[in-house]
C-alpha positions in Angstrom: 42.5 -108.7 -141.9 44.6 -111.9 -141.8 47.7 -112.6 -139.8 49.5 -114.1 -142.8 48.9 -115.6 -146.3 48.6 -119.2 -144.9 45.8 -118.0 -142.6 44.1 -116.2 -145.5 44.2 -119.3 -147.7 42.9 -121.5 -144.9 39.9 -119.2 -144.5 39.0 -118.9 -148.2 36.2 -121.6 -148.1 34.4 -119.3 -145.7 35.6 -115.9 -146.9 34.7 -116.5 -150.5 31.0 -116.2 -149.6 31.7 -112.6 -148.4 34.4 -111.6 -150.8 32.4 -110.7 -153.9 29.7 -109.1 -151.7 32.3 -107.0 -149.9 33.6 -105.8 -153.3 30.1 -105.1 -154.6 29.1 -103.1 -151.6 32.4 -101.3 -151.1 32.2 -98.7 -148.4 28.6 -99.7 -147.7 29.6 -103.2 -146.6 28.7 -103.1 -142.8 26.9 -106.2 -141.5 27.2 -106.6 -137.8 29.5 -109.3 -136.3 26.5 -111.4 -135.4 25.2 -111.3 -139.0 28.6 -112.2 -140.4 29.0 -115.1 -137.9 25.5 -116.4 -138.6 26.2 -116.3 -142.4 29.3 -118.4 -141.8 27.4 -120.9 -139.7 24.8 -121.2 -142.5 27.5 -121.7 -145.1 29.3 -124.3 -142.9 26.1 -126.2 -142.3 25.5 -126.4 -146.0 29.1 -127.5 -147.0 29.6 -129.7 -143.9 26.2 -131.1 -142.9 28.0 -133.6 -140.6 29.3 -132.5 -137.2 32.5 -130.5 -137.1 35.6 -131.0 -134.9 34.2 -128.4 -132.5 30.8 -130.2 -132.2 31.9 -133.5 -130.6 29.8 -133.0 -127.5 27.2 -130.4 -128.7 26.1 -129.4 -132.1 25.1 -125.8 -133.1 21.6 -127.1 -133.9 21.3 -128.3 -130.2 22.1 -124.8 -128.7 19.6 -123.4 -126.3 17.8 -120.4 -127.9 15.5 -119.3 -125.1 13.1 -118.3 -127.8 10.1 -118.3 -125.4 11.8 -115.7 -123.2 12.6 -113.1 -125.8 10.9 -109.7 -125.3 9.7 -107.5 -128.2 12.9 -105.5 -128.3 15.1 -108.6 -128.7 12.8 -110.0 -131.3 12.9 -106.8 -133.2 16.7 -106.8 -133.1 16.8 -110.3 -134.5 14.4 -109.3 -137.3 16.8 -106.4 -138.1 19.7 -108.9 -138.2 17.7 -111.2 -140.5 17.0 -108.2 -142.9 20.7 -107.4 -142.9 21.6 -111.0 -143.6 19.3 -111.0 -146.7 20.6 -107.6 -147.8 24.3 -108.4 -147.7 24.3 -112.1 -148.5 21.2 -112.6 -150.8 23.3 -113.6 -153.8 25.6 -115.9 -152.0 23.6 -117.9 -149.4 20.6 -120.3 -149.3 18.4 -119.4 -146.3 16.1 -121.4 -144.2 12.7 -119.8 -143.5 12.3 -116.8 -141.2 11.3 -118.9 -138.1 14.4 -121.0 -138.4 16.6 -117.9 -138.8 15.0 -116.4 -135.6 16.0 -119.5 -133.7 19.5 -119.5 -135.2 20.1 -115.8 -134.3 18.7 -116.4 -130.8 21.1 -119.4 -130.4 24.1 -117.3 -131.5 23.2 -114.5 -129.2 23.1 -116.9 -126.2 26.1 -119.0 -127.0 28.5 -116.7 -128.9 32.0 -115.9 -127.5 33.6 -112.5 -127.6 37.3 -112.7 -128.8 39.6 -110.2 -127.2 43.4 -109.6 -127.3 45.8 -109.5 -124.4 44.6 -106.0 -123.4 41.0 -107.1 -123.7 40.4 -105.0 -126.8 37.6 -106.5 -128.9 38.7 -108.6 -131.9 35.6 -110.4 -133.0 32.9 -113.0 -132.2 32.9 -116.8 -132.6 31.1 -119.9 -131.5 32.7 -122.9 -129.9 29.9 -125.5 -129.4 31.7 -127.8 -127.0 33.0 -125.0 -124.9 29.5 -123.5 -124.7 28.4 -126.6 -122.7 30.0 -125.1 -119.6 27.7 -123.4 -117.1 28.3 -120.1 -115.5 29.5 -119.2 -112.0 30.6 -115.9 -110.5 33.3 -118.1 -108.8 34.7 -119.8 -111.9 37.2 -122.6 -111.7 38.3 -122.3 -115.4 39.1 -119.5 -117.8 38.6 -119.5 -121.6 41.3 -117.9 -123.7 41.9 -117.9 -127.5 44.8 -118.9 -129.7 44.2 -118.3 -133.3 40.8 -120.0 -134.1 41.0 -122.2 -131.1 39.4 -121.7 -127.7 41.4 -123.1 -124.8 40.1 -123.9 -121.3 42.4 -123.9 -118.3 41.8 -124.5 -114.6 42.5 -121.6 -112.3 41.5 -123.6 -109.2 42.0 -127.1 -108.0 39.1 -129.2 -109.5 38.2 -132.5 -107.8 37.2 -135.5 -109.9 33.5 -135.3 -110.6 33.3 -131.6 -109.7 31.5 -129.4 -112.3 33.6 -127.1 -114.5 32.4 -123.5 -114.4 33.3 -120.5 -116.5 32.1 -116.9 -116.2 29.8 -115.5 -118.9 30.0 -111.9 -117.7 32.3 -109.2 -116.2 32.6 -110.2 -112.5 33.6 -106.7 -111.2 30.0 -105.7 -110.3 27.9 -106.5 -107.2 25.5 -109.4 -107.0 22.3 -107.5 -108.2 24.1 -106.0 -111.2 25.6 -109.4 -112.2 22.2 -111.1 -112.1 20.5 -108.3 -114.0 23.0 -108.9 -116.8 22.6 -112.7 -116.6 18.8 -112.4 -116.8 19.0 -110.0 -119.7 21.5 -111.9 -121.8 21.2 -115.5 -120.7 17.8 -115.7 -118.9 18.8 -117.1 -115.5 19.8 -116.1 -112.0 23.1 -117.4 -110.6 23.0 -119.4 -107.4 26.8 -119.7 -106.8 28.4 -119.1 -103.4 29.3 -115.5 -104.3 25.7 -114.7 -105.2 24.2 -116.4 -102.2 26.6 -114.8 -99.6 27.1 -111.5 -101.4 30.2 -111.3 -99.3 32.1 -108.9 -101.7 29.2 -106.5 -102.2 30.0 -104.2 -99.3 33.6 -103.6 -100.5 32.4 -103.3 -104.1 29.9 -100.6 -103.1 32.2 -98.8 -100.6 30.8 -95.5 -99.4 33.0 -92.5 -98.7 33.8 -92.0 -95.0 32.6 -88.6 -94.1 31.8 -86.7 -90.8 28.3 -86.4 -92.1 27.6 -89.8 -93.8 25.2 -89.8 -96.8 21.7 -91.1 -96.0 20.5 -94.5 -97.2 18.3 -92.8 -99.7 21.2 -90.7 -101.1 23.2 -93.9 -101.5 20.3 -95.7 -103.3 19.8 -92.7 -105.6 23.6 -92.6 -106.5 23.7 -96.4 -107.2 20.7 -95.9 -109.5 22.4 -93.0 -111.2 25.6 -95.0 -111.6 23.8 -98.0 -113.1 22.0 -95.8 -115.6 25.2 -94.3 -116.8 26.9 -97.7 -117.1 23.9 -99.0 -119.0 24.1 -96.1 -121.4 27.8 -96.9 -122.1 27.0 -100.6 -122.5 24.2 -99.9 -125.0 26.4 -97.4 -126.9 29.0 -100.2 -127.3 26.5 -102.9 -128.1 24.6 -100.9 -130.7 27.8 -99.3 -132.1 26.9 -95.8 -131.4 29.8 -93.4 -131.8 30.4 -91.3 -128.7 32.1 -88.0 -129.5 35.7 -88.0 -128.1 35.1 -84.6 -126.6 31.8 -85.7 -125.0 32.9 -89.0 -123.5 35.7 -87.6 -121.2 33.2 -84.9 -120.1 30.6 -87.6 -119.2 33.3 -89.5 -117.3 34.5 -86.4 -115.5 31.0 -85.3 -114.5 30.0 -88.7 -113.4 33.2 -89.2 -111.3 32.7 -85.8 -109.6 29.0 -86.6 -108.8 29.6 -90.2 -107.7 32.8 -89.3 -105.8 30.8 -87.2 -103.4 29.3 -90.5 -102.1 31.5 -93.3 -103.3 35.1 -94.2 -102.5 37.5 -94.5 -105.4 37.5 -98.3 -104.9 33.7 -98.4 -105.5 33.1 -100.5 -108.7 31.0 -97.7 -110.3 33.9 -95.3 -109.8 36.2 -97.9 -111.3 33.9 -98.3 -114.3 34.0 -94.6 -115.1 37.8 -94.4 -114.6 38.2 -97.3 -117.0 36.2 -95.5 -119.6 38.2 -92.3 -119.1 41.5 -94.3 -119.3 40.3 -95.8 -122.6 39.8 -92.3 -124.0 43.2 -91.2 -122.8 44.8 -94.2 -124.5 42.9 -93.4 -127.7 44.1 -89.8 -127.8 47.6 -90.9 -126.7 47.5 -89.0 -123.4 49.8 -91.5 -121.7 50.2 -89.6 -118.4 46.4 -89.3 -118.1 45.9 -93.0 -118.8 48.6 -93.9 -116.3 46.9 -91.8 -113.6 43.6 -93.6 -114.1 45.3 -97.0 -114.3 47.2 -96.5 -111.0 43.9 -95.8 -109.3 42.2 -98.8 -110.8 44.7 -101.7 -110.4 44.6 -102.2 -106.6 40.8 -102.3 -106.3 40.7 -104.6 -109.4 43.0 -107.0 -107.7 40.7 -107.1 -104.7 37.3 -107.3 -106.5 38.1 -109.7 -109.3 38.8 -113.5 -108.8 42.3 -114.8 -108.8 43.9 -115.1 -112.3 41.4 -112.6 -113.7 42.2 -111.5 -117.3 40.9 -108.0 -116.3 43.6 -107.7 -113.7 46.3 -109.1 -116.1 45.3 -106.7 -118.9 45.4 -103.7 -116.5 48.9 -104.7 -115.3 49.9 -105.1 -119.0 48.6 -101.6 -119.9 50.3 -100.1 -116.9 53.6 -101.8 -117.8 53.5 -100.6 -121.4 52.6 -97.0 -120.2 55.5 -97.0 -117.7 57.8 -98.2 -120.5 56.5 -95.5 -122.9 57.1 -92.9 -120.2 60.6 -94.3 -119.5 60.0 -95.6 -116.0 61.6 -99.0 -116.7 61.7 -100.3 -113.2 57.9 -99.8 -112.7 57.3 -101.1 -116.2 59.2 -104.3 -115.6 57.4 -105.0 -112.4 54.0 -104.4 -113.9 54.7 -106.6 -117.0 55.9 -109.4 -114.7 52.7 -109.2 -112.7 50.7 -109.5 -116.0 52.8 -112.5 -117.1 52.3 -114.3 -113.8 48.5 -114.3 -114.3 48.6 -114.9 -118.1 50.9 -117.9 -117.8 48.1 -119.6 -115.8 45.2 -118.3 -117.9 46.8 -118.5 -121.4 49.4 -121.1 -120.8 53.2 -120.5 -120.8 53.5 -121.2 -124.6 50.9 -118.6 -125.7 52.2 -116.1 -128.3 51.0 -113.2 -126.0 53.5 -114.4 -123.3 56.3 -114.5 -125.8 55.4 -111.0 -127.1 55.5 -109.5 -123.6 58.8 -111.2 -122.7 60.3 -109.8 -125.9 59.1 -106.3 -124.8 61.0 -106.8 -121.5 64.1 -107.9 -123.4 63.9 -105.0 -125.8 63.8 -102.5 -122.9 
């Protein structure tokens, strides 16, 4: 979908390689985002062999691929993507050989960006070569946001001259071990930032319920293992586009929350993860009261666990504000929306369309 006719015309040089294929395949047109993105990169490299405006500092061909670190599962997934690329684009693209395609898909997997809206709902994937130069830290000093087809980088901390600029590649809610598991799996490195060395937030993030008869260390370890397994299943389902039945997902969330709640406090990040999943289902089925109950439990711990100016915190305030407004609690809605705006003005910039939209919502109510 395009936002307007001008946007559609501007994209035609790229979209025309897909258009006839989409018409030919009809309902069977379903390449993954990674395949579509890679096809566009190949087309762009053919029509514009010189560096593009977004490659002033780093060209796509110079991306790190970590090819030597790919396990058999990742290599098989890349071969599946290559097969899909040939299947859907065979009449419209000239391909390099298989080895070069393996490298390109590996580069896209390591350097791609996920584009999300103001509520962090998934919109698509893209590459921004110069932005990809930034290294990761779990204590980032900048945030990357998006405006149309542009990526914008803004400081969220004071940055001294000569100081390195760091962004975050991952969701920072989770404790040190989980974050580094994710970084190793997706980006093939361990983080050595201050947060990962000191692990100072881990105790709060893994808070255990205060009981007269506290759970044993073994019970806590087993529950953490259980929680990580459940979260990984949700992550895989999302990554591989499995469809979870709407009647099954709330049941999984409810059972997991009951089980983990016997050991973990509600502010524990694993509890928060399951509440967030449950809130998402409530929003999908338009159970506004249910979504609000989960959101109210989530927001305070989020504000404590995430860094300042976190988009995750801003999006949760935004969801809460819109839910309050929908349920005719204007006072709470205005307060929540203003909290969202305060963060987003720093992260997105005061002139971002998202800010204008939210301010209009406030005026309309």
